[in-house]
C-alpha positions as MATLAB code, in Angstrom:
seq = 'MFPAEVRFRDVDALGHVNNAVYLTYLESARIAWWLRLTGRSGLAGMDVILARVEIDYRSPAVYGEGLEVTVRCVSFRRSSLVMTQRITERRTSRLVAEARKVLVHYDFEAQRATPLPPDLRRRLLADGAVEETA';
ca = [
      -5.239   12.827   11.533;
      -8.779   14.033   11.878;
     -10.025   15.661   15.102;
     -13.168   14.689   17.022;
     -14.480   16.250   20.205;
     -16.465   14.255   22.757;
     -19.744   16.116   23.155;
     -22.351   15.747   25.907;
     -24.730   13.950   23.544;
     -22.041   11.308   22.818;
     -21.905   10.144   26.437;
     -24.152    7.408   27.853;
     -25.495    6.872   31.383;
     -22.180    5.324   32.439;
     -20.334    8.575   31.669;
     -18.335    7.437   28.655;
     -18.807    7.574   24.913;
     -21.480    5.124   23.795;
     -20.136    2.334   21.581;
     -22.336    3.336   18.631;
     -20.889    6.870   18.611;
     -17.400    5.592   17.779;
     -18.653    4.605   14.322;
     -19.712    8.218   13.751;
     -16.206    9.423   14.631;
     -14.674    6.782   12.348;
     -17.017    7.475    9.440;
     -16.572   11.254    9.667;
     -12.805   10.794    9.443;
     -13.124    8.262    6.621;
     -15.280   10.603    4.541;
     -12.903   13.530    5.124;
      -9.965   11.289    4.131;
     -11.778   10.087    0.976;
     -12.652   13.624   -0.110;
      -9.037   14.713    0.433;
      -7.670   11.639   -1.382;
      -9.973   12.075   -4.378;
      -9.930   15.885   -4.467;
     -13.720   16.045   -4.225;
     -15.635   18.534   -2.160;
     -19.000   16.990   -1.313;
     -20.944   13.869   -0.529;
     -22.363   13.731   -4.056;
     -18.925   12.525   -5.144;
     -18.913    9.536   -2.799;
     -18.512    6.373   -4.837;
     -17.662    3.849   -2.137;
     -19.919    2.066    0.318;
     -19.115    0.552    3.677;
     -19.394   -3.233    3.401;
     -17.897   -4.288    6.741;
     -16.607   -2.747    9.948;
     -14.944   -4.220   13.040;
     -14.249   -2.059   16.092;
     -12.080   -3.011   19.053;
     -12.680   -0.760   22.059;
      -9.443   -0.243   24.011;
     -10.235    2.425   26.634;
     -13.239    4.651   27.370;
     -13.443    8.219   26.130;
     -15.303   10.739   28.293;
     -16.978   14.117   27.915;
     -14.621   16.940   27.044;
     -11.796   14.825   25.672;
     -10.267   15.696   22.336;
      -9.750   12.744   20.037;
      -7.712   12.137   16.891;
      -8.767    9.638   14.245;
      -6.250    8.212   11.797;
      -7.196    6.617    8.491;
      -5.029    4.306    6.419;
      -5.854    2.206    3.400;
      -3.785   -0.941    3.871;
      -4.748   -2.839    0.713;
      -7.060   -2.890   -2.266;
      -8.267   -5.283   -4.899;
     -10.311   -4.978   -8.087;
     -13.278   -3.128   -6.575;
     -12.691   -3.082   -2.818;
     -10.278   -1.649   -0.296;
      -9.366   -2.437    3.283;
      -8.640    0.349    5.715;
      -7.573    0.583    9.323;
      -8.366    3.388   11.723;
      -7.274    4.339   15.223;
      -8.872    6.708   17.696;
      -6.522    8.190   20.285;
      -6.988   10.771   23.015;
      -5.235   13.896   21.756;
      -3.449   15.057   24.922;
      -2.038   11.693   26.122;
      -2.099    9.638   22.867;
      -4.031    6.959   24.799;
      -5.481    4.374   22.419;
      -9.272    4.500   22.585;
     -10.369    2.253   19.696;
      -9.136    0.487   16.577;
     -11.170   -0.399   13.504;
     -10.891   -2.362   10.294;
     -13.208   -1.607    7.375;
     -13.921   -2.986    3.946;
     -15.187   -0.489    1.356;
     -16.539   -1.257   -2.099;
     -16.294    1.035   -5.118;
     -19.931    1.341   -6.151;
     -22.047    2.597   -9.030;
     -25.261    3.788   -7.373;
     -27.128    4.119  -10.659;
     -26.331    0.558  -11.786;
     -26.563   -0.723   -8.176;
     -23.378   -2.782   -8.422;
     -19.705   -2.837   -7.516;
     -17.324   -1.417  -10.111;
     -13.542   -1.655  -10.550;
     -11.389    0.994   -8.907;
     -10.329    3.465  -11.636;
      -6.584    3.590  -12.488;
      -6.208    7.147  -11.132;
      -7.709    6.123   -7.798;
      -5.444    3.067   -7.651;
      -2.424    5.361   -8.163;
      -3.614    7.693   -5.394;
      -4.090    4.769   -3.003;
      -0.592    3.477   -3.757;
       0.874    6.959   -3.241;
      -0.981    7.110    0.101;
       0.749    3.905    1.260;
      -1.716    1.172    0.329;
      -0.613   -2.176   -1.092;
      -2.341   -3.638   -4.124;
      -3.339   -7.262   -3.577;
      -3.342   -9.635   -6.513;
      -6.051  -12.144   -7.394;
];
């Protein structure tokens, strides 16, 4: 789990976290998870890009709440992976939002998708992901 704190700047005129801010919480957790999974220490080592994201908002978060963001790779293919994420309120475990993302392993120099390396595939499997065929 990755912590997130609802700050004043995250809240809109209605008093709850603005929908766009949830993606920041999700992406911060995803990057921290990726760095931990790959053993890297900085953004220069990022070799995946976000290709798709879907967010379902379940309950509003408000200023001062502590949140937890979970990250789980559920499947991967030749050069892409699918992950799910959940944001819950830390104290009550209330579900705040759920997300589904598709990431693509990417070579920024060549400007194209590349196959997931064998070592990364092993790490994803060890982390609970399922390898999809075809």
